[in-house]
C-alpha positions, 0 to 999 in steps of 0.5 A, a space after each residue: 539530489 531530490 527524492 525523485 531524482 535519487 529514486 530515478 538514479 537507483 532505478 537506472 542502476 538496478 536496471 543496468 545491473 540486472 540486465 548485465 546479470 540476466 544471462 548468467 542468472 539463467 543457469 543459476 535459476 535452473 539450479 535453484 529450481 532443482 534445489 528449492 524442494 530440498 533447501 528452504 534457502 534455495 526456495 527463498 533465493 529463487 523466489 527473491 530473484 523472480 520478484 527482482 525480475 518482476 521489479 525490473 519489468 515494472 521499472 522498465 515498462 510498467 504503466 502503473 501511474 499512466 492510465 486513460 481516463 474514460 470518455 465521459 459525457 457530462 458529469 457524474 450523476 447520483 441517485 437521490 439515495 446514492 450510496 455513501 461510504 466513509 473512508 479513514 485513510 492511514 498512511 504507513 510508517 516510515 519504511 526502510 526504503 524511505 529511511 535510505 532515500 527520504 532522509 536527505 542526500 548529504 554525507 550520510 546518504 552513501 553510507 545508508 545505501 551501502 548498509 542497505 545493499 549489504 543487508 540485502 545481499 545477506 537476506 537474499 536466501 531468506 524471506 526478508 528484504 530491504 528493497 523489495 516490499 520494504 518493511 517498516 524501519 525502526 522509526 516507522 515502528 515507533 511512528 505506528 506505536 505513537 499513533 496508537 498512543 495518540 488515539 488512546 489519549 483522545 476522546 473524539 469520535 474518530 479516535 474512539 472508532 480507531 481504538 475500538 471504544 465506539 459502538 460504531 466500531 462494529 459498523 466499520 472494517 479494517 483493510 490494508 495493502 499486501 505490502 509489509 509496511 502496510 500490514 505492520 502499520 495496521 497491526 501495530 497502530 490499531 493493536 488496541 482495537 484488534 485485541 478488543 474486537 478480535 476482528 481480522 484485517 483484510 489484506 487487499 492487493 487493490 490497495 498496493 502502492 502506485 509506483 514503478 519502484 521495487 519497494 512496491 512489489 509484494 513478497 507475499 504469494 497469493 492468499 498468503 502472508 509475508 514474513 512478519 517476524 518483526 511483529 512478534 514483540 508487539 503482541 503479548 500472545 504468540 503472533 499468528 497471521 492466520 488469526 489476525 489477517 484475512 487474505 482472501 483479497 490478497 491475489 499476489 503482487 500487482 500485474 504488469 497489466 494493472 495500474 492505479 486506476 484499475 486498483 482504485 476502481 477494484 478497491 472502491 467496488 469492494 468497499 461498496 459491496 460491504 455492509 459496513 459504513 466505514 472503511 479503515 485503510 490502516 496502512 495506505 500509501 502516499 502516492 496511492 492517496 495522492 492519485 486517488 484524490 486527484 481522480 475522485 475529487 472534482 477537477 476544479 477543487 484544489 486540495 493539498 493532498 493532490 500535490 503533497 504527501 501525507 505524513 507517516 501515520 497521518 490519518 485522513 477521513 473523507 466520504 465518497 459517493 457511488 454514482 454513474 457516468 455515461 461513458 463512450 465505448 470503442 464502438 462509440 456507443 454509450 453506457 452507464 458506468 459506475 463511478 465515484 466522487 469524494 465529497 470535498 467538504 468531508 475531507 478532515 485531517 485527523 492526525 498528521 499533515 501533508 508536506 
């Protein structure tokens, strides 16, 4: 069974189980709603069940990977001084979801699923989860730490920028998605820079993964940080999300009306509204990057990243230009619409690979 087949199998099992339990759960949700103001565990359980319901809807009717390309008249056009940004895209470390479903499907697979389900039930009345907004696995934490060590050992401009040793560091900004594995990767992998510059990481809903699966549903409420207790041991001083995260762009989990393209455009609009030259996505997602490359690289330009996954804690640098297209609206009128294009010759793998 390959990765996509296993994810589809798990998706169908979850759909069936949650539909069967929906009627009985309604009365339980009413009781939880009454108990929530008095018991934190009841509030966590209520919120978890609500997110599982949202995850069910995404599994069943989400169009996160499906969008209609705008009707374009001609190629994207650029002014003589077209704005350009450099994006350094770092994929997150291995997640607990990856640990269960991406390590092969031999004898150990059933055991991994059983242990994950057992842990999920144990964590139901807590802010933690294995499947919803999957956190970094122990290997994922080590991968983020290893990335920091590799960057510390190198003297090239990209490594110096990412560890905060370059004068250009002030011309860059760090951002990540609102999913826990992304935030954890950013804070662990770029810890040397963060401790040196004392800057904040911008948590951005528009970077949320392009997926139907429940590991892509964010636990954090709008403008709040998720549970990040696992980070405590990685910082010598007391860890506080308030001092390390800017949550103004975390508008909560993606909506059913959202899709990858809308989030791409929202993210890129934000990038070009910033004064910094370099945007560091310090904990991006594999499918997000794959669809981003397919959308903004020229169609006739073949690149491995359009078809393969970026490795965990892999680092890709590229430049993207802002231009415009003549788009046809519903009434057949044409208007200029902002669009973007990745410069093919700028693609450079800094760390890791695609596989």
